[in-house]
TORKOL-4160 file (C-alpha; in steps of 0.2 Angstrom, whole numbers, padded with zeros to 4 digits, m for minus):
239
<pt num="1" X="m0350" Y="0748" Z="m0184"/>
<pt num="2" X="m0337" Y="0751" Z="m0198"/>
<pt num="3" X="m0334" Y="0769" Z="m0205"/>
<pt num="4" X="m0341" Y="0764" Z="m0222"/>
<pt num="5" X="m0357" Y="0757" Z="m0213"/>
<pt num="6" X="m0359" Y="0773" Z="m0203"/>
<pt num="7" X="m0358" Y="0783" Z="m0219"/>
<pt num="8" X="m0371" Y="0773" Z="m0228"/>
<pt num="9" X="m0382" Y="0774" Z="m0213"/>
<pt num="10" X="m0380" Y="0793" Z="m0212"/>
<pt num="11" X="m0383" Y="0795" Z="m0231"/>
<pt num="12" X="m0399" Y="0785" Z="m0230"/>
<pt num="13" X="m0405" Y="0795" Z="m0215"/>
<pt num="14" X="m0403" Y="0811" Z="m0224"/>
<pt num="15" X="m0412" Y="0805" Z="m0239"/>
<pt num="16" X="m0427" Y="0799" Z="m0229"/>
<pt num="17" X="m0428" Y="0815" Z="m0219"/>
<pt num="18" X="m0427" Y="0827" Z="m0234"/>
<pt num="19" X="m0446" Y="0826" Z="m0239"/>
<pt num="20" X="m0450" Y="0830" Z="m0220"/>
<pt num="21" X="m0439" Y="0845" Z="m0221"/>
<pt num="22" X="m0447" Y="0851" Z="m0237"/>
<pt num="23" X="m0464" Y="0849" Z="m0230"/>
<pt num="24" X="m0460" Y="0859" Z="m0215"/>
<pt num="25" X="m0453" Y="0873" Z="m0225"/>
<pt num="26" X="m0468" Y="0873" Z="m0236"/>
<pt num="27" X="m0469" Y="0870" Z="m0255"/>
<pt num="28" X="m0480" Y="0874" Z="m0270"/>
<pt num="29" X="m0488" Y="0863" Z="m0283"/>
<pt num="30" X="m0483" Y="0877" Z="m0296"/>
<pt num="31" X="m0467" Y="0882" Z="m0304"/>
<pt num="32" X="m0459" Y="0897" Z="m0296"/>
<pt num="33" X="m0467" Y="0913" Z="m0304"/>
<pt num="34" X="m0465" Y="0932" Z="m0302"/>
<pt num="35" X="m0474" Y="0939" Z="m0287"/>
<pt num="36" X="m0484" Y="0954" Z="m0293"/>
<pt num="37" X="m0492" Y="0958" Z="m0276"/>
<pt num="38" X="m0490" Y="0951" Z="m0258"/>
<pt num="39" X="m0497" Y="0956" Z="m0241"/>
<pt num="40" X="m0492" Y="0947" Z="m0225"/>
<pt num="41" X="m0502" Y="0960" Z="m0215"/>
<pt num="42" X="m0487" Y="0963" Z="m0204"/>
<pt num="43" X="m0484" Y="0980" Z="m0195"/>
<pt num="44" X="m0502" Y="0987" Z="m0196"/>
<pt num="45" X="m0519" Y="0985" Z="m0188"/>
<pt num="46" X="m0530" Y="0990" Z="m0203"/>
<pt num="47" X="m0531" Y="0985" Z="m0221"/>
<pt num="48" X="m0527" Y="1002" Z="m0229"/>
<pt num="49" X="m0526" Y="1008" Z="m0247"/>
<pt num="50" X="m0530" Y="0996" Z="m0261"/>
<pt num="51" X="m0543" Y="0987" Z="m0251"/>
<pt num="52" X="m0561" Y="0990" Z="m0247"/>
<pt num="53" X="m0574" Y="0982" Z="m0235"/>
<pt num="54" X="m0593" Y="0981" Z="m0237"/>
<pt num="55" X="m0604" Y="0995" Z="m0230"/>
<pt num="56" X="m0606" Y="0993" Z="m0211"/>
<pt num="57" X="m0594" Y="0979" Z="m0211"/>
<pt num="58" X="m0578" Y="0989" Z="m0205"/>
<pt num="59" X="m0579" Y="0980" Z="m0188"/>
<pt num="60" X="m0578" Y="0963" Z="m0197"/>
<pt num="61" X="m0560" Y="0965" Z="m0202"/>
<pt num="62" X="m0545" Y="0968" Z="m0191"/>
<pt num="63" X="m0527" Y="0964" Z="m0191"/>
<pt num="64" X="m0517" Y="0958" Z="m0176"/>
<pt num="65" X="m0499" Y="0951" Z="m0175"/>
<pt num="66" X="m0499" Y="0950" Z="m0194"/>
<pt num="67" X="m0515" Y="0940" Z="m0196"/>
<pt num="68" X="m0531" Y="0946" Z="m0205"/>
<pt num="69" X="m0546" Y="0941" Z="m0195"/>
<pt num="70" X="m0563" Y="0941" Z="m0203"/>
<pt num="71" X="m0580" Y="0939" Z="m0195"/>
<pt num="72" X="m0598" Y="0942" Z="m0199"/>
<pt num="73" X="m0605" Y="0958" Z="m0191"/>
<pt num="74" X="m0622" Y="0960" Z="m0200"/>
<pt num="75" X="m0636" Y="0947" Z="m0199"/>
<pt num="76" X="m0641" Y="0950" Z="m0218"/>
<pt num="77" X="m0624" Y="0946" Z="m0226"/>
<pt num="78" X="m0606" Y="0940" Z="m0223"/>
<pt num="79" X="m0592" Y="0952" Z="m0221"/>
<pt num="80" X="m0585" Y="0958" Z="m0237"/>
<pt num="81" X="m0566" Y="0962" Z="m0240"/>
<pt num="82" X="m0560" Y="0965" Z="m0258"/>
<pt num="83" X="m0542" Y="0969" Z="m0265"/>
<pt num="84" X="m0543" Y="0981" Z="m0279"/>
<pt num="85" X="m0533" Y="0975" Z="m0294"/>
<pt num="86" X="m0536" Y="0974" Z="m0313"/>
<pt num="87" X="m0533" Y="0957" Z="m0321"/>
<pt num="88" X="m0540" Y="0944" Z="m0334"/>
<pt num="89" X="m0531" Y="0928" Z="m0329"/>
<pt num="90" X="m0527" Y="0925" Z="m0311"/>
<pt num="91" X="m0515" Y="0915" Z="m0300"/>
<pt num="92" X="m0518" Y="0919" Z="m0281"/>
<pt num="93" X="m0512" Y="0910" Z="m0265"/>
<pt num="94" X="m0516" Y="0913" Z="m0247"/>
<pt num="95" X="m0517" Y="0904" Z="m0230"/>
<pt num="96" X="m0533" Y="0902" Z="m0221"/>
<pt num="97" X="m0539" Y="0895" Z="m0204"/>
<pt num="98" X="m0557" Y="0891" Z="m0199"/>
<pt num="99" X="m0558" Y="0898" Z="m0181"/>
<pt num="100" X="m0576" Y="0897" Z="m0178"/>
<pt num="101" X="m0583" Y="0904" Z="m0194"/>
<pt num="102" X="m0594" Y="0892" Z="m0205"/>
<pt num="103" X="m0590" Y="0897" Z="m0223"/>
<pt num="104" X="m0580" Y="0909" Z="m0234"/>
<pt num="105" X="m0582" Y="0914" Z="m0252"/>
<pt num="106" X="m0567" Y="0919" Z="m0262"/>
<pt num="107" X="m0575" Y="0931" Z="m0274"/>
<pt num="108" X="m0569" Y="0938" Z="m0291"/>
<pt num="109" X="m0578" Y="0953" Z="m0297"/>
<pt num="110" X="m0579" Y="0966" Z="m0312"/>
<pt num="111" X="m0587" Y="0981" Z="m0304"/>
<pt num="112" X="m0592" Y="0987" Z="m0322"/>
<pt num="113" X="m0601" Y="0971" Z="m0327"/>
<pt num="114" X="m0620" Y="0974" Z="m0327"/>
<pt num="115" X="m0626" Y="0957" Z="m0332"/>
<pt num="116" X="m0622" Y="0950" Z="m0315"/>
<pt num="117" X="m0627" Y="0954" Z="m0297"/>
<pt num="118" X="m0614" Y="0965" Z="m0288"/>
<pt num="119" X="m0601" Y="0962" Z="m0302"/>
<pt num="120" X="m0598" Y="0944" Z="m0297"/>
<pt num="121" X="m0591" Y="0934" Z="m0311"/>
<pt num="122" X="m0583" Y="0919" Z="m0302"/>
<pt num="123" X="m0580" Y="0912" Z="m0284"/>
<pt num="124" X="m0574" Y="0898" Z="m0274"/>
<pt num="125" X="m0584" Y="0894" Z="m0258"/>
<pt num="126" X="m0577" Y="0884" Z="m0244"/>
<pt num="127" X="m0583" Y="0876" Z="m0228"/>
<pt num="128" X="m0572" Y="0864" Z="m0217"/>
<pt num="129" X="m0579" Y="0849" Z="m0227"/>
<pt num="130" X="m0583" Y="0855" Z="m0245"/>
<pt num="131" X="m0577" Y="0867" Z="m0259"/>
<pt num="132" X="m0587" Y="0873" Z="m0273"/>
<pt num="133" X="m0582" Y="0884" Z="m0288"/>
<pt num="134" X="m0593" Y="0893" Z="m0299"/>
<pt num="135" X="m0594" Y="0903" Z="m0315"/>
<pt num="136" X="m0605" Y="0917" Z="m0308"/>
<pt num="137" X="m0606" Y="0926" Z="m0324"/>
<pt num="138" X="m0616" Y="0913" Z="m0333"/>
<pt num="139" X="m0623" Y="0904" Z="m0318"/>
<pt num="140" X="m0627" Y="0909" Z="m0300"/>
<pt num="141" X="m0625" Y="0928" Z="m0301"/>
<pt num="142" X="m0631" Y="0931" Z="m0319"/>
<pt num="143" X="m0647" Y="0942" Z="m0317"/>
<pt num="144" X="m0658" Y="0932" Z="m0329"/>
<pt num="145" X="m0653" Y="0916" Z="m0320"/>
<pt num="146" X="m0656" Y="0924" Z="m0303"/>
<pt num="147" X="m0674" Y="0929" Z="m0308"/>
<pt num="148" X="m0677" Y="0911" Z="m0313"/>
<pt num="149" X="m0670" Y="0904" Z="m0297"/>
<pt num="150" X="m0682" Y="0916" Z="m0287"/>
<pt num="151" X="m0697" Y="0911" Z="m0297"/>
<pt num="152" X="m0709" Y="0901" Z="m0287"/>
<pt num="153" X="m0713" Y="0889" Z="m0301"/>
<pt num="154" X="m0706" Y="0887" Z="m0319"/>
<pt num="155" X="m0712" Y="0877" Z="m0334"/>
<pt num="156" X="m0704" Y="0860" Z="m0333"/>
<pt num="157" X="m0694" Y="0863" Z="m0348"/>
<pt num="158" X="m0687" Y="0879" Z="m0341"/>
<pt num="159" X="m0684" Y="0871" Z="m0324"/>
<pt num="160" X="m0673" Y="0858" Z="m0333"/>
<pt num="161" X="m0664" Y="0870" Z="m0343"/>
<pt num="162" X="m0660" Y="0880" Z="m0327"/>
<pt num="163" X="m0654" Y="0864" Z="m0318"/>
<pt num="164" X="m0643" Y="0860" Z="m0332"/>
<pt num="165" X="m0635" Y="0877" Z="m0333"/>
<pt num="166" X="m0631" Y="0877" Z="m0315"/>
<pt num="167" X="m0623" Y="0860" Z="m0316"/>
<pt num="168" X="m0612" Y="0866" Z="m0331"/>
<pt num="169" X="m0606" Y="0881" Z="m0322"/>
<pt num="170" X="m0602" Y="0873" Z="m0305"/>
<pt num="171" X="m0591" Y="0860" Z="m0298"/>
<pt num="172" X="m0588" Y="0854" Z="m0280"/>
<pt num="173" X="m0577" Y="0841" Z="m0270"/>
<pt num="174" X="m0576" Y="0835" Z="m0252"/>
<pt num="175" X="m0561" Y="0843" Z="m0242"/>
<pt num="176" X="m0554" Y="0841" Z="m0225"/>
<pt num="177" X="m0550" Y="0859" Z="m0218"/>
<pt num="178" X="m0548" Y="0856" Z="m0200"/>
<pt num="179" X="m0554" Y="0870" Z="m0189"/>
<pt num="180" X="m0540" Y="0879" Z="m0179"/>
<pt num="181" X="m0527" Y="0873" Z="m0192"/>
<pt num="182" X="m0519" Y="0883" Z="m0206"/>
<pt num="183" X="m0521" Y="0878" Z="m0224"/>
<pt num="184" X="m0514" Y="0884" Z="m0240"/>
<pt num="185" X="m0525" Y="0888" Z="m0255"/>
<pt num="186" X="m0520" Y="0892" Z="m0273"/>
<pt num="187" X="m0532" Y="0897" Z="m0286"/>
<pt num="188" X="m0529" Y="0899" Z="m0305"/>
<pt num="189" X="m0540" Y="0906" Z="m0319"/>
<pt num="190" X="m0532" Y="0903" Z="m0336"/>
<pt num="191" X="m0544" Y="0907" Z="m0350"/>
<pt num="192" X="m0560" Y="0897" Z="m0347"/>
<pt num="193" X="m0552" Y="0885" Z="m0334"/>
<pt num="194" X="m0552" Y="0888" Z="m0315"/>
<pt num="195" X="m0543" Y="0876" Z="m0304"/>
<pt num="196" X="m0540" Y="0876" Z="m0285"/>
<pt num="197" X="m0527" Y="0867" Z="m0275"/>
<pt num="198" X="m0528" Y="0865" Z="m0256"/>
<pt num="199" X="m0512" Y="0861" Z="m0247"/>
<pt num="200" X="m0503" Y="0858" Z="m0264"/>
<pt num="201" X="m0516" Y="0845" Z="m0270"/>
<pt num="202" X="m0528" Y="0849" Z="m0284"/>
<pt num="203" X="m0546" Y="0848" Z="m0277"/>
<pt num="204" X="m0557" Y="0854" Z="m0290"/>
<pt num="205" X="m0557" Y="0861" Z="m0308"/>
<pt num="206" X="m0570" Y="0867" Z="m0320"/>
<pt num="207" X="m0570" Y="0873" Z="m0338"/>
<pt num="208" X="m0584" Y="0886" Z="m0341"/>
<pt num="209" X="m0584" Y="0901" Z="m0353"/>
<pt num="210" X="m0588" Y="0914" Z="m0340"/>
<pt num="211" X="m0571" Y="0912" Z="m0332"/>
<pt num="212" X="m0563" Y="0920" Z="m0347"/>
<pt num="213" X="m0572" Y="0937" Z="m0344"/>
<pt num="214" X="m0558" Y="0949" Z="m0349"/>
<pt num="215" X="m0560" Y="0963" Z="m0337"/>
<pt num="216" X="m0559" Y="0958" Z="m0318"/>
<pt num="217" X="m0557" Y="0972" Z="m0306"/>
<pt num="218" X="m0556" Y="0965" Z="m0288"/>
<pt num="219" X="m0555" Y="0949" Z="m0278"/>
<pt num="220" X="m0557" Y="0945" Z="m0260"/>
<pt num="221" X="m0566" Y="0936" Z="m0246"/>
<pt num="222" X="m0584" Y="0936" Z="m0239"/>
<pt num="223" X="m0584" Y="0928" Z="m0222"/>
<pt num="224" X="m0599" Y="0920" Z="m0213"/>
<pt num="225" X="m0598" Y="0917" Z="m0194"/>
<pt num="226" X="m0585" Y="0921" Z="m0182"/>
<pt num="227" X="m0571" Y="0920" Z="m0187"/>
<pt num="228" X="m0560" Y="0915" Z="m0201"/>
<pt num="229" X="m0542" Y="0920" Z="m0202"/>
<pt num="230" X="m0530" Y="0924" Z="m0217"/>
<pt num="231" X="m0512" Y="0927" Z="m0220"/>
<pt num="232" X="m0498" Y="0927" Z="m0234"/>
<pt num="233" X="m0508" Y="0934" Z="m0248"/>
<pt num="234" X="m0499" Y="0933" Z="m0265"/>
<pt num="235" X="m0503" Y="0936" Z="m0283"/>
<pt num="236" X="m0492" Y="0929" Z="m0296"/>
<pt num="237" X="m0489" Y="0934" Z="m0314"/>
<pt num="238" X="m0499" Y="0924" Z="m0326"/>
<pt num="239" X="m0489" Y="0926" Z="m0342"/>
């Protein structure tokens, strides 16, 4: 092979291999932004300051070798972990791995909001095969809505109104989150719009007024089953 031919072949090989190298190094569907908080869970065995866990759920959260492990330890509720932080809009990213657990919710709360159950204003709920996002402030966790959902029967008109409301405040999509494999999730709330990317691809988005709730005070996971693992938590600036 001539010297020129060898150079052309080498250049072509480099161009073909570049996407593979980028994929291995990891990428993001978003422009680079300032990181305002990050936690790789390295160098410690407990969550520590700035986090809280649900009552009686302390054993459900532990850190080993820089990975946060979450598992359900109470029969009546998934294990709760929350990062304390005040915000309005949100851009958060983390890695997760289903490792026996059946589902986790990424929950966004305002502890001072009394119109909803437990301060829940928004969520993303994931199983290995499906992702659902919800405007909890106006939908699932709104106290008036919860009462109607618990009712054994409602007049037909009210039942239809309830179904329409829940349909407007939720969206879902099929996913493939292979158990035992790490996946990357990025979630944004910008005003009334919430969007989730999985492994750098947009999966689901929803516009709903409750997402614009201006005073959010914490976010975190609620894990069902045993176990689901987390790593590389980052929060980015939204302005």
